[in-house]
C-alpha distance (Angstrom), angle and dihedral (degrees) to the residues before:
residue distance angle dihedral
X1 . . .
X2 3.79 . .
X3 3.78 119.9 .
X4 3.77 135.1 -158.8
X5 3.80 127.2 -166.5
X6 3.76 136.2 -134.2
X7 3.78 119.4 -125.2
X8 3.83 86.3 -99.4
X9 3.81 89.7 57.0
X10 3.80 100.5 -105.7
X11 3.81 111.0 149.3
X12 3.81 119.4 -131.6
X13 3.80 122.2 -166.6
X14 3.79 112.1 -137.1
X15 3.79 99.6 -135.3
X16 3.81 98.5 135.5
X17 3.81 94.1 -95.0
X18 3.81 105.1 134.4
X19 3.81 92.5 179.6
X20 3.81 89.9 60.4
X21 3.80 89.7 56.2
X22 3.80 90.9 46.8
X23 3.82 90.6 52.0
X24 3.81 91.5 51.7
X25 3.81 90.4 47.2
X26 3.80 89.6 51.9
X27 3.81 92.8 49.5
X28 3.81 97.0 41.6
X29 3.79 99.6 40.2
X30 3.79 110.0 21.0
X31 3.81 105.9 28.4
X32 3.81 95.4 35.4
X33 3.80 89.0 56.2
X34 3.83 91.9 46.1
X35 3.83 91.0 -113.1
X36 3.81 89.6 -56.8
X37 3.79 98.8 119.9
X38 3.75 131.8 122.2
X39 3.77 134.2 -135.1
X40 3.80 87.2 -106.8
X41 3.83 91.9 54.1
X42 3.80 91.3 55.3
X43 3.80 94.9 43.0
X44 3.81 90.6 49.4
X45 3.82 90.9 52.9
X46 3.81 93.0 45.5
X47 3.80 90.4 51.0
X48 3.80 89.6 48.3
X49 3.81 89.0 56.5
X50 3.81 94.6 43.4
X51 3.81 91.3 51.3
X52 3.81 88.8 61.0
X53 3.82 94.0 53.5
X54 3.78 128.3 90.8
X55 3.80 120.3 -125.1
X56 3.82 90.4 -101.1
X57 3.81 91.6 51.1
X58 3.81 90.7 49.0
X59 3.82 90.4 51.6
X60 3.82 90.7 49.9
X61 3.80 93.1 51.3
X62 3.81 93.3 42.5
X63 3.80 90.2 54.2
X64 3.83 90.8 48.3
X65 3.80 90.7 47.4
X66 3.80 93.2 49.9
X67 3.80 90.5 48.2
X68 3.81 94.0 50.2
X69 3.79 92.5 44.6
X70 3.80 91.5 49.6
X71 3.80 90.6 51.8
X72 3.81 90.0 48.1
X73 3.81 90.8 48.9
X74 3.81 91.5 49.7
X75 3.82 91.3 48.3
X76 3.81 91.9 49.2
X77 3.82 90.7 50.3
X78 3.80 91.2 48.1
X79 3.80 91.7 48.1
X80 3.82 90.9 52.2
X81 3.80 90.7 48.5
X82 3.83 92.0 49.0
X83 3.82 90.9 50.0
X84 3.78 89.4 50.7
X85 3.81 90.8 51.1
X86 3.82 91.0 48.5
X87 3.80 90.8 58.7
Protein backbone atom coordinates (compact mmCIF):
# COMPACT_ATOMS: atom_id res chain seq x y z
CA UNK A 1 0.00 0.00 0.00
CA UNK A 2 1.31 3.43 -0.95
CA UNK A 3 1.72 6.09 1.70
CA UNK A 4 1.94 9.86 1.70
CA UNK A 5 3.05 12.10 4.56
CA UNK A 6 1.81 15.27 6.17
CA UNK A 7 4.14 18.23 6.47
CA UNK A 8 4.69 17.11 10.09
CA UNK A 9 5.84 13.71 8.85
CA UNK A 10 2.80 11.59 9.72
CA UNK A 11 2.39 8.71 7.25
CA UNK A 12 -1.03 8.07 5.69
CA UNK A 13 -1.83 4.86 3.82
CA UNK A 14 -3.77 5.52 0.64
CA UNK A 15 -6.40 2.80 0.93
CA UNK A 16 -9.44 4.87 -0.05
CA UNK A 17 -10.40 5.68 3.55
CA UNK A 18 -11.17 9.40 3.56
CA UNK A 19 -12.01 9.38 7.28
CA UNK A 20 -8.48 8.19 8.06
CA UNK A 21 -7.07 11.22 6.22
CA UNK A 22 -9.50 13.51 8.02
CA UNK A 23 -8.40 12.10 11.40
CA UNK A 24 -4.73 12.72 10.58
CA UNK A 25 -5.56 16.24 9.41
CA UNK A 26 -7.37 16.89 12.68
CA UNK A 27 -4.46 15.59 14.76
CA UNK A 28 -1.68 17.23 12.73
CA UNK A 29 -3.29 20.59 12.03
CA UNK A 30 -6.03 21.26 14.56
CA UNK A 31 -5.02 19.39 17.72
CA UNK A 32 -1.28 19.99 17.31
CA UNK A 33 -1.96 23.73 17.19
CA UNK A 34 -4.30 23.53 20.22
CA UNK A 35 -7.31 24.44 18.03
CA UNK A 36 -5.53 27.65 16.98
CA UNK A 37 -5.38 27.02 13.24
CA UNK A 38 -6.67 28.98 10.32
CA UNK A 39 -8.54 28.08 7.17
CA UNK A 40 -5.29 28.69 5.30
CA UNK A 41 -3.38 26.25 7.56
CA UNK A 42 -5.84 23.46 6.76
CA UNK A 43 -6.01 24.22 3.05
CA UNK A 44 -2.21 24.30 2.84
CA UNK A 45 -1.99 20.85 4.48
CA UNK A 46 -4.75 19.41 2.29
CA UNK A 47 -2.98 20.69 -0.83
CA UNK A 48 0.27 19.20 0.44
CA UNK A 49 -1.44 15.80 0.64
CA UNK A 50 -3.19 16.14 -2.72
CA UNK A 51 0.08 17.05 -4.43
CA UNK A 52 1.46 13.65 -3.41
CA UNK A 53 -1.44 11.71 -4.95
CA UNK A 54 -1.73 10.31 -8.44
CA UNK A 55 -4.70 11.23 -10.64
CA UNK A 56 -6.35 7.88 -9.86
CA UNK A 57 -5.89 8.40 -6.11
CA UNK A 58 -7.36 11.90 -6.38
CA UNK A 59 -10.41 10.52 -8.22
CA UNK A 60 -10.88 7.85 -5.53
CA UNK A 61 -10.78 10.38 -2.71
CA UNK A 62 -12.97 12.88 -4.57
CA UNK A 63 -15.63 10.21 -5.06
CA UNK A 64 -15.43 9.27 -1.36
CA UNK A 65 -15.62 12.93 -0.36
CA UNK A 66 -18.66 13.59 -2.56
CA UNK A 67 -20.38 10.50 -1.16
CA UNK A 68 -19.75 11.47 2.47
CA UNK A 69 -20.78 15.07 1.86
CA UNK A 70 -23.98 13.96 0.13
CA UNK A 71 -24.86 11.73 3.08
CA UNK A 72 -24.12 14.61 5.47
CA UNK A 73 -26.27 16.97 3.38
CA UNK A 74 -29.15 14.47 3.35
CA UNK A 75 -28.87 13.97 7.12
CA UNK A 76 -28.84 17.73 7.75
CA UNK A 77 -31.95 18.16 5.57
CA UNK A 78 -33.70 15.30 7.36
CA UNK A 79 -32.78 16.72 10.77
CA UNK A 80 -34.23 20.12 9.82
CA UNK A 81 -37.41 18.47 8.56
CA UNK A 82 -37.76 16.40 11.77
CA UNK A 83 -37.30 19.53 13.91
CA UNK A 84 -39.98 21.26 11.87
CA UNK A 85 -42.35 18.33 12.39
CA UNK A 86 -41.63 18.33 16.14
CA UNK A 87 -42.84 21.92 16.43
